[in-house]
MIKE-540851 format. One line per 3 residues: number of its first residue (from 1); their letters; for each residue x, y, z negated of N, C-alpha, C. Coordinates in steps of 0.1 Angstrom, whole numbers. Atoms other than C-alpha are relative to their C-alpha. Layout:
<atoms>
NUM) A) X/Y/Z/X/Y/Z/X/Y/Z  ... $
</atoms>
This chain:
<atoms>
1) MKK) 5/-13/-6/-256/-404/8/-2/11/-10  2/-10/9/-265/-386/-22/14/5/-7  -13/-3/7/-231/-388/-38/10/8/11 $
4) TLR) -8/-7/-10/-214/-375/-5/-7/15/0  3/-13/-1/-238/-345/-4/2/7/-14  -6/-8/14/-229/-337/-42/14/4/3 $
7) RFT) -15/-2/-1/-192/-340/-33/1/13/10  -1/-12/-10/-197/-315/-3/-5/12/-7  5/-13/9/-217/-290/-25/11/5/-10 $
10) LLV) -11/-4/8/-190/-291/-50/11/6/7  -10/-5/-10/-165/-286/-23/-2/14/4  3/-13/-4/-183/-256/-10/0/10/-11 $
13) VAV) -1/-9/10/-187/-240/-43/13/2/-5  -16/-2/4/-149/-245/-51/6/10/9  -6/-8/-9/-140/-229/-20/-5/15/0 $
16) VAL) 5/-14/1/-163/-199/-23/5/6/-12  -6/-4/12/-151/-195/-59/14/5/1  -14/-3/-3/-116/-196/-47/2/14/9 $
19) LGT) 1/-11/-9/-122/-170/-20/-4/13/-8  6/-12/9/-141/-147/-44/10/3/-10  -10/-5/10/-112/-146/-68/11/5/5 $
22) TGC) -13/-3/-5/-83/-144/-46/-1/7/14  0/-6/-15/-95/-132/-11/-1/15/0  3/-14/0/-103/-96/-21/13/8/-5 $
25) KTV) -11/-7/5/-69/-87/-36/12/0/10  -10/-3/-9/-48/-75/-6/4/14/0  -5/-14/-1/-27/-46/1/2/2/15 $
28) SIS) -3/-5/-16/-28/-29/37/11/9/-2  -12/-8/-1/6/-15/43/4/6/15  -4/-5/-13/18/8/71/13/9/-2 $
31) SMQ) -12/-8/2/52/25/77/3/8/12  -4/-8/-12/66/53/98/15/5/-1  -15/-5/1/103/57/104/1/13/7 $
34) YIG) -2/-13/-4/114/92/109/8/-1/15  -6/-2/-13/123/102/145/13/7/-1  -13/-6/1/161/109/150/6/-4/-13 $
37) GPT) -9/3/12/170/95/116/7/-12/2  -10/10/-1/196/69/110/-7/-14/-1  6/13/1/188/32/115/10/-9/-7 $
40) FAP) -8/10/7/201/4/92/-5/-13/2  5/13/0/199/-32/91/-9/-3/-12  11/3/12/170/-47/69/8/-4/-12 $
43) TDP) -5/3/12/177/-51/34/-8/-10/-8  8/9/8/165/-76/7/-11/7/-8  12/-7/9/130/-65/-7/2/0/-15 $
46) ASI) -2/1/15/141/-77/-42/8/10/-6  -11/-9/4/170/-52/-43/-5/14/0  6/-13/-3/148/-22/-36/-6/6/-13 $
49) EIL) 5/-6/12/141/2/-64/-14/8/4  11/-8/-1/108/19/-69/2/12/-10  -3/-11/8/113/54/-82/-12/10/0 $
52) RTP) 9/-10/2/90/81/-95/3/13/2  -5/-13/-3/112/110/-91/12/-2/9  -12/1/-10/140/117/-65/13/-2/-8 $
55) PSR) -13/4/8/174/102/-75/10/11/1  -11/-9/1/204/122/-83/10/-4/11  -10/4/-10/226/101/-60/-2/5/15 $
58) PNV) 1/-4/-15/232/113/-24/-6/-11/8  7/10/-8/208/96/1/-5/7/12  6/-5/-11/191/100/34/-14/-7/0 $
61) RLG) 14/5/-2/153/97/42/-1/-8/12  1/9/-13/144/68/66/-13/1/5  13/1/-5/107/71/67/-11/-1/-12 $
64) EVT) 10/1/11/74/68/48/-8/-14/2  8/13/0/55/37/37/-12/4/-8  13/-3/6/18/38/27/-5/-14/-3 $
67) AEP) 7/13/4/0/10/7/-15/5/-3  14/-1/5/-38/9/3/-5/-14/-3  6/12/8/-49/-18/-22/-16/-2/4 $
70) SSD) 13/3/-3/-83/-34/-13/-10/5/-11  9/-4/11/-96/-27/-47/8/3/-13  -7/-4/10/-87/-15/-80/6/-10/-10 $
73) SVP) -5/12/7/-80/-50/-94/12/-6/6  -12/5/-6/-50/-55/-73/12/5/-9  -11/-1/11/-19/-57/-98/11/10/8 $
76) VTE) -10/-8/-5/7/-29/-94/11/-8/6  -11/10/-6/33/-57/-89/-3/-2/14  2/3/-13/17/-65/-57/1/13/9 $
79) IEA) -1/-13/-7/14/-29/-45/16/3/2  -15/-3/-3/52/-24/-52/6/-10/8  -6/10/-9/61/-57/-35/-4/3/15 $
82) ALR) 3/-5/-14/42/-44/-4/10/11/4  -7/-10/-5/60/-12/-4/16/-4/1  -14/4/-1/94/-29/-10/3/-7/13 $
85) SAA) -1/8/-12/88/-53/19/0/10/12  1/-10/-11/79/-23/42/14/7/1  -13/-7/1/111/-3/31/11/-8/5 $
88) AKM) -13/9/-3/134/-33/34/0/-1/16  -2/1/-15/126/-35/71/6/13/6  -8/-11/-5/139/1/75/15/1/-5 $
91) GAN) -13/-1/6/171/-8/56/1/8/-13  3/-10/11/160/13/25/8/-8/-12  -5/5/11/177/8/-9/-11/3/-13 $
94) AVV) 10/-4/10/148/26/-28/-12/6/8  12/-7/-6/112/40/-23/-2/10/-12  4/-10/9/104/73/-39/-15/3/0 $
97) IVS) 15/-1/0/67/75/-48/-3/15/0  4/-13/-1/53/109/-36/-14/4/-2  15/-2/2/16/104/-39/-5/-14/-4 $
100) DRT) 7/12/4/-5/79/-58/-15/5/-5  13/-6/4/-42/89/-58/-11/-6/9  13/5/-6/-77/81/-47/-4/12/10 $
103) QVT) 4/-8/-10/-87/98/-15/-12/-5/10  9/4/-10/-113/97/12/8/-8/11  -6/9/-9/-105/69/35/-8/-4/13 $
106) GAM) 11/2/-9/-136/67/56/-13/5/-2  14/-3/2/-173/72/59/-9/-10/6  11/10/-4/-205/51/63/-11/8/3 $
109) VTG) 12/-7/-2/-236/63/77/-11/-10/-3  11/9/5/-267/48/61/-15/7/2  14/-7/-2/-305/52/64/-6/-1/13 $
112) PWY) 8/0/-14/-332/52/92/5/11/8  -4/-10/-10/-327/72/123/-4/13/-3  6/-14/4/-349/101/109/5/5/-12 $
115) GRS) -4/-4/11/-331/103/77/13/-5/-3  -14/6/2/-295/94/80/7/8/-10  -7/-7/8/-271/102/54/15/-6/1 $
118) LQE) -14/4/-1/-233/101/52/7/-3/-13  -7/3/14/-214/83/23/15/-2/3  -13/3/-1/-177/87/20/5/-12/-7 $
121) TTA) -6/10/8/-156/59/11/13/3/-4  -12/-4/6/-127/64/-11/9/-12/-4  -9/11/3/-97/42/-20/13/5/-5 $
124) RVV) -14/-4/5/-63/43/-37/10/0/11  -11/-1/-10/-35/52/-15/14/5/-6  -12/-3/5/1/51/-25/11/3/12 $
127) VGV) -8/-4/-11/27/70/-2/14/1/-8  -13/-2/5/64/66/-8/10/3/12  -11/-3/-10/96/78/11/11/-11/-2 $
130) AIR) -11/10/0/121/50/19/12/8/2  -13/-6/0/156/61/12/11/-9/0  -12/8/1/191/48/17/12/8/-6 $
133) YTG) -10/-7/7/219/58/-7/12/1/10  -11/-2/-8/249/73/11/13/2/-8  -13/-2/9/274/76/-18/-2/-10/-13 $
136) P) 0/8/11/283/61/-51/-11/3/-10 $
</atoms>
């Protein structure tokens, strides 16, 4: 009985540790395809370029993709992978990053009913424009 309780305790501690180290590193992604724009078949996310400046090649804009990492500890590679995945669904060849900053994403009311205060919540938000190359 004592041995079973010890094993159960170790299992619970291991699960909590695993969730504590990996459960909080997610990237929330949203996309908005432009109305009236061209539509393409989905592309392979691995082939999508992440650009910091607009390309010189002719292209067409397909829509916007927005990534909100859950914390500052989320690796850049995960953020870029999420942007690639969303842009691939639009048929993009590249994502041009137009904004990467910390901004107000919500608010929380705290305190008793007679002395409430409003605390803003901020988070990193990365916005990119999904593009498709139209020429060589």
